N, C-alpha and C positions, 0 to 999 in steps of 0.2 A: 318106608326105611332110607331112613337119608346116606349120605354117604363124603367122601372127603369130597373135597370141589377148593384142587390146589392154586385158583385161580381166584381165592381168595386169601391167600397165603400172601401175612404181609409179614413179617419182621422189622420194622424202620424201628424199637427202640433199641434195638440194638447196634450196638456201636462201638467197637474196641480199639478203634484207634483210625485216624487220617486218613484217604485215602492214602496220600501223597509216603507217610509214616508203611503203610500194609503195606502197597505197590518196592516201600526199595527193601525192608523184611522180604520181600518173595522173592528178589533175585539172589539178596545176598544167602538165604537159607538154600537154594538154588546154587550153589556156588560152591557157598563153605561150608553145608552145613550132610544137605541132601547131597552129598556124593562121596564116590568112592576111595577118594582119593585121601592120600593116610595127612591128612594135616592136622597139625599138632592140639593137642587138647588146650595148650596156654595159648592159643590165637582164639580158638571159638571163643573161650569165655573171657577176656578181653569183649570182642565180638558182641558177646549176650549181654554185658554190662553200657556199652553201648545202647545200648538199642531198650535200657532197662530193668533187665532177667537181674537177682540179688544171686549171685552164684561166692561159694566162699571156696577158699582151697581148697590142692588135688582133687576139685571135679579131672573127671578124664569121662570124655564125650568121643566113640569112637564113631566113623564115618556112615554116611548110610541115610541118619537120622535128620528129622521131620519134630519139626514147634510150628506150631499155627503162631500165636504169639508170645515172641520171650521178655512182654515189658507185663507178663498178666505170668509172670516163669519165675521160683525163687527155689535155688539147687543148693542143699549145706553142705557143707564138709564134704571129703575123700565121698564121695557118692559117684557113683559109675552108670552110665547110659551107653548101653549093647548098640552093635550093628541093626540097624533095622529097628530101633526105634520111632514109636510119631507120640507125640505129643501132643493130640491136637486140643488145646488150652482153647477155647472158645471161653469158659473161666477161671481161675486163679488156681495154677496148679503149685503147689507145695511141695517138696524132695528132702529127706530129713539129711540130716548126718549118717554117714559110713551107707545108704541105698545105693541096692543094685536094678536096674532093669535093665533084664538082659536081653537076648538077640527079641526082635518080636515084638517085644511088650510095646502095648498097642493104654494109655489113657483117652482117655473119651467124656470130654465134657461136655457133651450138646444130647439132645436125642430130640425128639416130637412127640409131639399131645397127639400121638392117637384117636383120643377120644374126641376130639374136636372133628370137628367139617374143612375148618384151616388151618390144621396141622400145626400149628404154631410150634416155633420152635425157642426146649427147656432148657437153661445150661446149667450143672449147678458146679461146683469148685473143687475136686480132691485132695488129698491131703498127704502123704507117705511120711510117716514119722519115722524118728531115729531108726537107722539098723533093721529099716524093712527091705523085701527081695519080691519082683516081680521076676517071677521064673520070663522062661520065650517063651513066645507066641500067647501069652497068658492078655489079661483087655480086664479095665480098670473103671466101671463105669461109671456117669456121673454123682458124683455126689458121695462118693464110699471113701471111709476114712485105714488105711491099716494100721490099725496099731503098733505099736514099735516092736523091732525085730520080728513080727509076723513074715509070716511066704504065705503068695500065690504062686503053687505050681507049676510048673510046666503047661500054658495050657488052656489052664484055667479061667474062672468068671468073675471076677467076684462084685454081685448084683447087694451088695449091700458091705458093709464093717467088717470089719476083719481086729478081730481081738489083740492082743500083745501079748507075745511071744506064738501065737498063734498057728500053726500049716493047713493050708487051707489047696481043695484042691475036688476038680467040675465046674462043669459048669447044671446050676449056676456053684459057685466055688463054695462046701461045707468044711468044717471043723476035721481035720482027721488028727491031730495029734497037737503037742505042744512040741514047742523047738527046745528046746536044750542045749546053750555053748556050755562045750567045753572048753 
């Protein structure tokens, strides 16, 4: 029976940006984003724009946020990113308008093909449509789309797309009810 052989692992095909760009972003991320200092959101959004992020107006970014590659990120108007959020965007992440990523939310664009001995890297985009909410400590897996105004409840894991206005909970997240906005 075959086994995983990480000696054969090769992700040379994956190139999200130049080494210098990634290095400069690494230190910028550490000092301005992944810190508990209360740096104003308008400063953070200006810096993100310098690195190629498409950022709308009124975006709120709380302390201790980690963003892998800002040039693969889009954030719509009036969206909120809470403390300890990790956007591990090895692929494009699109966050619509009026979206909320609560404390400790995790957007995960990468994984590995466990069926291959080479454990190949897999990357897929994530899309959060307008008004969607990722609850505290919830995880959105690679390739998942959250429908407009959908909710991923606290600690849940979205492995498949969420329907518009659906409220999802669990691991894997399943639809529990409809979201009604009054």
